[in-house]
Structures are given as structure tokens and as C-alpha cells.
N, CA, C and O atoms as a MOPAC input file, in Angstrom:
PM7 MOZYME 1SCF
protein

 N      0.83000 1    -1.18300 1     0.00000 1
 C      0.00000 1     0.00000 1     0.00000 1
 C      0.88000 1     1.25400 1     0.00000 1
 O      0.62400 1     2.20000 1    -0.74500 1
 N      1.91700 1     1.25100 1     0.84200 1
 C      2.78500 1     2.41800 1     0.92800 1
 C      3.53400 1     2.64900 1    -0.38300 1
 O      3.72600 1     3.78800 1    -0.80800 1
 N      3.95200 1     1.56200 1    -1.01100 1
 C      4.64600 1     1.66800 1    -2.29700 1
 C      3.73900 1     2.29800 1    -3.35600 1
 O      4.17300 1     3.16700 1    -4.11300 1
 N      2.49100 1     1.86400 1    -3.40800 1
 C      1.53400 1     2.41500 1    -4.36300 1
 C      1.27400 1     3.89300 1    -4.07100 1
 O      1.17600 1     4.70600 1    -4.99100 1
 N      1.16300 1     4.23400 1    -2.79300 1
 C      0.98500 1     5.64100 1    -2.40100 1
 C      2.16300 1     6.48200 1    -2.91000 1
 O      1.95900 1     7.56500 1    -3.45700 1
 N      3.37000 1     5.99400 1    -2.73400 1
 C      4.54900 1     6.72500 1    -3.20500 1
 C      4.53900 1     6.89800 1    -4.72400 1
 O      4.83500 1     7.98100 1    -5.22900 1
 N      4.20400 1     5.85000 1    -5.43600 1
 C      4.15400 1     5.92700 1    -6.90500 1
 C      3.13600 1     6.97900 1    -7.34300 1
 O      3.44300 1     7.85100 1    -8.15500 1
 N      1.93600 1     6.88900 1    -6.80200 1
 C      0.86200 1     7.80000 1    -7.22300 1
 C      1.14100 1     9.24800 1    -6.83600 1
 O      0.91300 1    10.15400 1    -7.63800 1
 N      1.62800 1     9.47800 1    -5.62200 1
 C      1.91000 1    10.86600 1    -5.21700 1
 C      3.11100 1    11.42500 1    -5.96200 1
 O      3.13800 1    12.61700 1    -6.26700 1
 N      4.10500 1    10.59600 1    -6.26300 1
 C      5.26100 1    11.05700 1    -7.04100 1
 C      4.82500 1    11.46000 1    -8.45000 1
 O      5.24900 1    12.49600 1    -8.96300 1
 N      3.98400 1    10.64500 1    -9.06900 1
 C      3.47200 1    10.98100 1   -10.40400 1
 C      2.68900 1    12.29000 1   -10.36600 1
 O      2.83300 1    13.12700 1   -11.25600 1
 N      1.87200 1    12.46400 1    -9.35100 1
 C      1.05000 1    13.67200 1    -9.21800 1
 C      1.92500 1    14.91800 1    -9.02700 1
 O      1.71700 1    15.93200 1    -9.69300 1
 N      2.89700 1    14.83800 1    -8.12300 1
 C      3.78000 1    15.98200 1    -7.86500 1
 C      4.61800 1    16.30400 1    -9.10200 1
 O      4.80200 1    17.47300 1    -9.44000 1
 N      5.11900 1    15.28700 1    -9.76800 1
 C      5.90800 1    15.52100 1   -10.98500 1
 C      5.07000 1    16.14000 1   -12.09100 1
 O      5.56900 1    16.96000 1   -12.86200 1
 N      3.80600 1    15.75800 1   -12.17600 1
 C      2.90900 1    16.36500 1   -13.16700 1
 C      2.68900 1    17.84600 1   -12.84000 1
 O      2.71100 1    18.69200 1   -13.73400 1
 N      2.47600 1    18.15400 1   -11.55200 1
 C      2.30200 1    19.55800 1   -11.13300 1
 C      3.52500 1    20.41100 1   -11.47400 1
 O      3.38900 1    21.56000 1   -11.89300 1
 N      4.71200 1    19.84600 1   -11.29200 1
 C      5.96600 1    20.57200 1   -11.52400 1
 C      6.50300 1    20.41400 1   -12.93700 1
 O      7.57100 1    20.93800 1   -13.25400 1
 N      5.77800 1    19.70000 1   -13.78800 1
 C      6.23500 1    19.40800 1   -15.15000 1
 C      7.64600 1    18.81800 1   -15.12800 1
 O      8.53400 1    19.25900 1   -15.85800 1
 N      7.82700 1    17.81100 1   -14.27300 1
 C      9.12800 1    17.16400 1   -14.11300 1
 C      8.96000 1    15.64100 1   -14.15800 1
 O      9.17400 1    14.95700 1   -13.15700 1
 N      8.57000 1    15.11000 1   -15.34300 1
 C      8.33600 1    13.66400 1   -15.43400 1
 C      9.60800 1    12.86600 1   -15.13700 1
 O     10.70300 1    13.22900 1   -15.56500 1
 N      9.43400 1    11.77900 1   -14.39800 1
 C     10.56000 1    10.90200 1   -14.11300 1
 C     11.43500 1    11.32300 1   -12.93900 1
 O     12.33600 1    10.57900 1   -12.55000 1
 N     11.19100 1    12.49300 1   -12.37000 1
 C     11.99300 1    12.94100 1   -11.23100 1
 C     11.74900 1    12.01400 1   -10.04100 1
 O     10.62900 1    11.54900 1    -9.83300 1
 N     12.79200 1    11.74700 1    -9.26600 1
 C     12.66200 1    10.89600 1    -8.08900 1
 C     12.19100 1    11.73900 1    -6.90900 1
 O     12.92500 1    12.60200 1    -6.42700 1
 N     10.97800 1    11.49300 1    -6.44900 1
 C     10.37400 1    12.29800 1    -5.39000 1
 C     10.60900 1    11.68700 1    -4.02400 1
 O     11.00600 1    12.39100 1    -3.09600 1
 N     10.37700 1    10.41400 1    -3.88400 1
 C     10.49800 1     9.74800 1    -2.58600 1
 C     11.89600 1     9.17000 1    -2.43400 1
 O     12.05000 1     7.96000 1    -2.26600 1
 N     12.90500 1    10.00900 1    -2.48800 1
 C     14.28100 1     9.56300 1    -2.37500 1
 C     14.62800 1     9.25200 1    -0.92600 1
 O     14.32800 1    10.03400 1    -0.02400 1
 N     15.25400 1     8.11500 1    -0.71200 1
 C     15.82600 1     7.77500 1     0.59700 1
 C     14.76500 1     7.59600 1     1.68500 1
 O     15.04100 1     7.88000 1     2.85000 1
 N     13.58300 1     7.14200 1     1.34300 1
 C     12.53400 1     6.92400 1     2.33700 1
 C     12.82900 1     5.66700 1     3.13100 1
 O     13.16700 1     4.62800 1     2.56300 1
 N     12.70200 1     5.76100 1     4.43000 1
 C     12.87000 1     4.60100 1     5.31000 1
 C     11.74000 1     4.59600 1     6.33800 1
 O     11.36600 1     5.63200 1     6.88800 1
 N     11.22100 1     3.42400 1     6.57400 1
 C     10.20100 1     3.27400 1     7.59600 1
 C     10.85100 1     2.66100 1     8.82800 1
 O     11.56100 1     1.66100 1     8.73100 1
 N     10.60800 1     3.25800 1     9.97200 1
 C     11.18300 1     2.77800 1    11.22100 1
 C     10.07100 1     2.65400 1    12.25600 1
 O      9.29700 1     3.58700 1    12.46500 1
 N     10.00200 1     1.51100 1    12.89200 1
 C      9.02700 1     1.33300 1    13.96200 1
 C      9.65900 1     1.82500 1    15.25600 1
 O     10.65600 1     1.27000 1    15.71700 1
 N      9.08600 1     2.85100 1    15.83200 1
 C      9.59400 1     3.40500 1    17.07900 1
 C      8.83900 1     2.76900 1    18.23100 1
 O      7.60800 1     2.76100 1    18.25300 1
 N      9.57700 1     2.24100 1    19.17600 1
 C      8.94500 1     1.50600 1    20.26600 1
 C      9.02400 1     2.22400 1    21.61200 1
 O      8.40300 1     1.78500 1    22.58000 1
 N      9.77700 1     3.31800 1    21.68600 1
 C      9.91200 1     4.05200 1    22.94200 1
 C      9.58500 1     5.51900 1    22.70900 1
 O      9.96000 1     6.08500 1    21.68200 1
 N      8.89400 1     6.13200 1    23.64700 1
 C      8.52200 1     7.54400 1    23.50500 1
 C      9.75800 1     8.41900 1    23.33000 1
 O      9.74000 1     9.35600 1    22.53200 1
 N     10.82900 1     8.12900 1    24.06100 1
 C     12.05000 1     8.93600 1    23.95300 1
 C     12.62600 1     8.87500 1    22.52500 1
 O     13.14500 1     9.87100 1    22.02000 1
 N     12.53000 1     7.71900 1    21.89200 1
 C     13.00600 1     7.58700 1    20.51000 1
 C     12.19300 1     8.47500 1    19.57700 1
 O     12.74500 1     9.14300 1    18.70300 1
 N     10.88000 1     8.47600 1    19.77100 1
 C     10.00900 1     9.31400 1    18.94800 1
 C     10.35000 1    10.79100 1    19.13400 1
 O     10.49300 1    11.52600 1    18.15600 1
 N     10.47900 1    11.22600 1    20.38800 1
 C     10.71700 1    12.64000 1    20.66200 1
 C     12.09200 1    13.08400 1    20.16400 1
 O     12.23700 1    14.20400 1    19.67500 1
 N     13.09300 1    12.22600 1    20.28300 1
 C     14.42300 1    12.55600 1    19.75600 1
 C     14.36200 1    12.69100 1    18.23300 1
 O     14.99800 1    13.58100 1    17.66700 1
 N     13.61500 1    11.83300 1    17.57500 1
 C     13.50500 1    11.90900 1    16.11700 1
 C     12.68500 1    13.12000 1    15.67600 1
 O     12.95300 1    13.70400 1    14.62700 1
 N     11.70500 1    13.48900 1    16.46200 1
 C     10.95900 1    14.71500 1    16.16300 1
 C     11.90700 1    15.91200 1    16.19500 1
 O     11.86000 1    16.76500 1    15.30800 1
 N     12.75100 1    15.97800 1    17.19300 1
 C     13.74300 1    17.04400 1    17.26400 1
 C     14.70600 1    16.95400 1    16.08400 1
 O     15.04700 1    17.97700 1    15.48800 1
 N     15.14800 1    15.75000 1    15.74000 1
 C     16.06300 1    15.54400 1    14.61600 1
 C     15.45600 1    16.07700 1    13.30700 1
 O     16.12000 1    16.78500 1    12.55000 1
 N     14.20700 1    15.73200 1    13.05700 1
 C     13.53600 1    16.18100 1    11.83300 1
 C     13.44000 1    17.70100 1    11.80800 1
 O     13.69300 1    18.32200 1    10.77600 1
 N     13.08200 1    18.29400 1    12.92500 1
 C     12.96500 1    19.75400 1    12.98100 1
 C     14.31600 1    20.43600 1    12.80300 1
 O     14.38700 1    21.50200 1    12.19100 1
 N     15.37400 1    19.85200 1    13.31800 1
 C     16.68900 1    20.50300 1    13.27700 1
 C     17.49600 1    20.16300 1    12.01700 1
 O     18.59300 1    20.69000 1    11.83600 1
 N     16.98100 1    19.30500 1    11.15700 1
 C     17.74900 1    18.85200 1     9.99400 1
 C     18.14300 1    19.99300 1     9.05800 1
 O     19.27600 1    20.01300 1     8.57500 1
 N     17.26000 1    20.92700 1     8.79000 1
 C     17.58900 1    22.05500 1     7.90900 1
 C     18.65100 1    22.94100 1     8.54200 1
 O     19.46800 1    23.52700 1     7.83100 1
 N     18.65200 1    23.04500 1     9.85200 1
 C     19.68200 1    23.80800 1    10.56300 1
 C     21.01400 1    23.07900 1    10.44000 1
 O     22.04500 1    23.69700 1    10.17200 1
 N     20.98900 1    21.77600 1    10.63400 1
 C     22.19900 1    20.94800 1    10.53800 1
 C     22.88800 1    21.12900 1     9.18400 1
 O     24.11600 1    21.16700 1     9.10400 1
 N     22.09200 1    21.23900 1     8.13000 1
 C     22.64100 1    21.36600 1     6.78200 1
 C     22.90700 1    22.81400 1     6.38000 1
 O     23.30900 1    23.07500 1     5.24600 1
 N     22.69200 1    23.74300 1     7.28300 1
 C     23.01600 1    25.14100 1     7.00800 1
 C     22.02300 1    25.86700 1     6.12400 1
 O     22.34800 1    26.91500 1     5.56400 1
 N     20.81900 1    25.33500 1     5.98600 1
 C     19.82100 1    25.98600 1     5.14000 1
 C     19.19300 1    27.19000 1     5.83100 1
 O     18.85000 1    28.17500 1     5.17700 1
 N     19.04600 1    27.11600 1     7.13000 1
 C     18.46100 1    28.19200 1     7.93000 1
 C     19.16200 1    28.23900 1     9.28500 1
 O     19.71100 1    27.23100 1     9.73100 1
 N     19.15100 1    29.39200 1     9.94100 1
 C     19.77600 1    29.45800 1    11.26700 1
 C     18.92700 1    28.81500 1    12.37000 1
 O     19.47600 1    28.30600 1    13.34800 1
 N     17.60200 1    28.83000 1    12.22700 1
 C     16.70800 1    28.19000 1    13.20100 1
 C     15.63900 1    27.40400 1    12.44000 1
 O     15.21800 1    27.79500 1    11.35200 1
 N     15.21300 1    26.29700 1    13.03100 1
 C     14.33200 1    25.34800 1    12.35200 1
 C     13.03100 1    25.96000 1    11.84800 1
 O     12.57100 1    25.61700 1    10.75800 1
 N     12.43300 1    26.85600 1    12.62100 1
 C     11.12600 1    27.40100 1    12.24200 1
 C     11.18300 1    28.28100 1    10.99300 1
 O     10.13700 1    28.66000 1    10.46600 1
 N     12.36700 1    28.60900 1    10.51400 1
 C     12.49500 1    29.42500 1     9.30400 1
 C     12.49300 1    28.59800 1     8.01700 1
 O     12.39000 1    29.15700 1     6.92600 1
 N     12.60400 1    27.28400 1     8.13300 1
 C     12.60300 1    26.43000 1     6.94200 1
 C     11.15500 1    26.18900 1     6.53300 1
 O     10.39700 1    25.59200 1     7.29700 1
 N     10.75400 1    26.63900 1     5.34300 1
 C      9.32500 1    26.60800 1     4.97600 1
 C      8.74300 1    25.21600 1     4.76800 1
 O      7.52000 1    25.07100 1     4.79700 1
 N      9.56000 1    24.18600 1     4.56100 1
 C      9.04200 1    22.84000 1     4.30300 1
 C      9.17000 1    21.93600 1     5.51700 1
 O      9.24500 1    20.71500 1     5.37900 1
 N      9.19400 1    22.52200 1     6.69100 1
 C      9.31400 1    21.76600 1     7.92900 1
 C      8.15400 1    22.13000 1     8.85600 1
 O      7.62500 1    23.24000 1     8.79900 1
 N      7.77600 1    21.20000 1     9.69200 1
 C      6.67000 1    21.44000 1    10.62000 1
 C      7.11300 1    22.18100 1    11.88100 1
 O      6.29100 1    22.40800 1    12.76900 1
 N      8.36900 1    22.55800 1    11.98400 1
 C      8.87000 1    23.20800 1    13.20300 1
 C      8.11600 1    24.49700 1    13.52200 1
 O      7.77800 1    24.72600 1    14.68400 1
 N      7.84600 1    25.32800 1    12.54900 1
 C      7.14600 1    26.59500 1    12.80900 1
 C      5.74300 1    26.32600 1    13.33800 1
 O      5.31000 1    26.96500 1    14.29700 1
 N      5.03000 1    25.39000 1    12.72400 1
 C      3.70000 1    25.02100 1    13.20900 1
 C      3.77700 1    24.47200 1    14.63000 1
 O      2.98400 1    24.84400 1    15.49600 1
 N      4.74500 1    23.58000 1    14.85800 1
 C      4.92600 1    22.98100 1    16.17800 1
 C      5.16900 1    24.05200 1    17.23300 1
 O      4.58300 1    24.00100 1    18.31400 1
 N      6.02000 1    25.01100 1    16.93200 1
 C      6.33600 1    26.07000 1    17.89100 1
 C      5.14400 1    26.99400 1    18.14700 1
 O      5.01300 1    27.56000 1    19.23200 1
 N      4.26800 1    27.14300 1    17.13400 1
 C      3.06100 1    27.97000 1    17.31100 1
 C      1.97800 1    27.27000 1    18.11100 1
 O      1.25500 1    27.91400 1    18.87200 1
 N      1.85500 1    25.95300 1    17.94900 1
 C      0.71300 1    25.24800 1    18.51700 1
 C      1.00300 1    24.50200 1    19.82400 1
 O      0.09900 1    24.31200 1    20.63700 1
 N      2.23100 1    24.08700 1    20.02900 1
 C      2.56900 1    23.37900 1    21.27700 1
 C      2.88000 1    24.40000 1    22.36500 1
 O      3.19900 1    25.55500 1    22.07900 1
 N      2.78500 1    23.96600 1    23.59200 1
 C      3.13000 1    24.86400 1    24.69900 1
 C      4.63000 1    25.15400 1    24.67000 1
 O      5.41900 1    24.35700 1    24.16100 1
 N      5.00700 1    26.28800 1    25.21700 1
 C      6.42900 1    26.65200 1    25.27000 1
 C      7.23500 1    25.58700 1    26.00800 1
 O      8.36600 1    25.28500 1    25.62800 1
 N      6.65600 1    25.02300 1    27.05500 1
 C      7.34300 1    23.96800 1    27.81700 1
 C      7.55700 1    22.71900 1    26.96500 1
 O      8.61000 1    22.08500 1    27.03700 1
 N      6.55400 1    22.36800 1    26.15600 1
 C      6.67200 1    21.19700 1    25.28000 1
 C      7.75800 1    21.41800 1    24.23200 1
 O      8.58600 1    20.53700 1    23.99700 1
 N      7.75500 1    22.58400 1    23.60700 1
 C      8.77200 1    22.90600 1    22.59700 1
 C     10.16500 1    22.82300 1    23.21400 1
 O     11.06800 1    22.20900 1    22.64700 1
 N     10.32700 1    23.43100 1    24.35300 1
 C     11.63400 1    23.43000 1    25.03400 1
 C     12.05600 1    22.00200 1    25.37900 1
 O     13.22200 1    21.63800 1    25.22400 1
 N     11.11600 1    21.21000 1    25.84000 1
 C     11.40000 1    19.82700 1    26.20500 1
 C     11.83100 1    19.00200 1    24.98700 1
 O     12.82200 1    18.27400 1    25.04800 1
 N     11.08700 1    19.11700 1    23.88600 1
 C     11.41000 1    18.35800 1    22.67000 1
 C     12.77400 1    18.77200 1    22.13300 1
 O     13.56900 1    17.91800 1    21.74200 1
 N     13.05000 1    20.05900 1    22.11000 1
 C     14.30200 1    20.54800 1    21.53700 1
 C     15.51100 1    20.23100 1    22.41700 1
 O     16.64600 1    20.45100 1    21.99600 1
 N     15.29200 1    19.72300 1    23.61900 1
 C     16.39500 1    19.28600 1    24.48400 1
 C     16.82800 1    17.85100 1    24.19500 1
 O     17.91300 1    17.43800 1    24.60200 1
 N     15.98800 1    17.08900 1    23.49400 1
 C     16.33800 1    15.69700 1    23.23500 1
 C     17.57500 1    15.63000 1    22.35000 1
 O     17.67400 1    16.32600 1    21.33900 1
 N     18.50800 1    14.78500 1    22.74600 1
 C     19.75200 1    14.61100 1    21.99900 1
 C     19.47100 1    13.83900 1    20.71300 1
 O     18.68300 1    12.89400 1    20.70000 1
 N     20.12400 1    14.25500 1    19.64500 1
 C     19.95600 1    13.58000 1    18.36300 1
 C     21.25700 1    12.95800 1    17.87400 1
 O     21.28700 1    12.35800 1    16.80000 1
 N     22.32900 1    13.09200 1    18.64400 1
 C     23.63300 1    12.62400 1    18.18700 1
 C     23.74200 1    11.10200 1    18.09500 1
 O     24.64500 1    10.59700 1    17.42800 1
 N     22.85300 1    10.36800 1    18.74000 1
 C     22.89300 1     8.90600 1    18.66600 1
 C     21.94700 1     8.35200 1    17.61000 1
 O     21.87000 1     7.13700 1    17.42800 1
 N     21.23300 1     9.21800 1    16.91900 1
 C     20.34300 1     8.77800 1    15.85000 1
 C     21.19500 1     8.56400 1    14.61100 1
 O     21.87700 1     9.47900 1    14.14700 1
 N     21.15300 1     7.37000 1    14.08900 1
 C     21.96300 1     7.02500 1    12.92800 1
 C     21.06400 1     6.94100 1    11.69900 1
 O     20.36800 1     5.94800 1    11.48900 1
 N     21.09000 1     7.99400 1    10.89600 1
 C     20.29200 1     8.05900 1     9.68300 1
 C     21.21300 1     8.43000 1     8.52900 1
 O     21.88400 1     9.46100 1     8.57400 1
 N     21.24600 1     7.59800 1     7.50100 1
 C     22.06300 1     7.91600 1     6.33200 1
 C     21.53400 1     9.19500 1     5.70200 1
 O     20.33900 1     9.30100 1     5.42900 1
 N     22.39700 1    10.15500 1     5.47200 1
 C     21.97200 1    11.46100 1     4.96600 1
 C     23.03900 1    12.00900 1     4.03400 1
 O     24.06200 1    12.52600 1     4.48200 1
 N     22.79400 1    11.89200 1     2.73600 1
 C     23.76500 1    12.33200 1     1.74800 1
 C     23.37500 1    13.68900 1     1.14700 1
 O     23.87700 1    14.06600 1     0.08800 1
 N     22.49800 1    14.40600 1     1.80900 1
 C     21.99400 1    15.66700 1     1.29300 1
 C     23.09900 1    16.71000 1     1.22100 1
 O     23.88100 1    16.85900 1     2.16000 1
 N     23.16200 1    17.42500 1     0.11700 1
 C     24.09900 1    18.52800 1    -0.03100 1
 C     23.31900 1    19.77100 1    -0.45300 1
 O     22.45000 1    19.69800 1    -1.32200 1
 N     23.62500 1    20.88200 1     0.14800 1
 C     22.96000 1    22.14600 1    -0.17100 1
 C     23.48400 1    22.64500 1    -1.50400 1
 O     24.69600 1    22.66900 1    -1.72200 1
 N     22.58500 1    23.04700 1    -2.40400 1
 C     23.00900 1    23.60800 1    -3.67600 1
 C     23.37900 1    25.06500 1    -3.52100 1
 O     22.91300 1    25.73100 1    -2.59600 1
 N     24.20000 1    25.56300 1    -4.40700 1
 C     24.68700 1    26.94900 1    -4.33000 1
 C     23.54900 1    27.95200 1    -4.47300 1
 O     23.64200 1    29.05500 1    -3.93500 1
 N     22.47200 1    27.60200 1    -5.18700 1
 C     21.38100 1    28.55300 1    -5.39900 1
 C     20.41300 1    28.64900 1    -4.23100 1
 O     19.46900 1    29.43700 1    -4.28700 1
 N     20.62000 1    27.87000 1    -3.17300 1
 C     19.75300 1    27.97300 1    -2.01500 1
 C     20.02300 1    29.26000 1    -1.30600 1
 O     19.39300 1    29.55000 1    -0.29000 1

């Protein structure tokens, strides 16, 4: 089901962008998280990824990330708590490189 979803949404997005054949779902991995701490650390990791790659100075400034929404809707204590979770032990293959035109 997930594979079919990826195929159909990739075709749809490529049609919108007039970019047939472009790889949309690059490097997708499904991980079953079994501990709340693992989930919260990964939430912080996802929010901080654009900062890690130098795209923005703070996560909420990256327009394709949920960090700005999260910071607006969650309590200040929740945001502070999530952003304290360490991400240095999360091992995720990441070959992303920032292009010069960013």
C-alpha cells in the first residue's frame, strides 16, 4: 500500500511541476519506534535537519518543515522539552548537499 501511495503521489507531484521521471520519494525509510524517547528525539532531529545542513539558522524558518507550526501550537514547555532531546545517537544515512542557489 505504501509503495503504491509513493508511486501515485510522485506521479502527481511531478505532473504539477512538469518534471516527469523525477525521483520524489528519495531515501525513504520506515522505522518502527517503540519508545517515547526515541520518537521525541527523532521529532527534534527532523525539525533541526535544515539547521544541521546550514539551510536556515533556526528550524522554524525552513518553509518545508513542521517546526514553525509545532512552535506555534505546542506549549512553550513542550517545545523546550522536545528541543532538548539529543539527536547525536540517531543514525540516519543522509547524503543531502545544499546547492549553491539555495
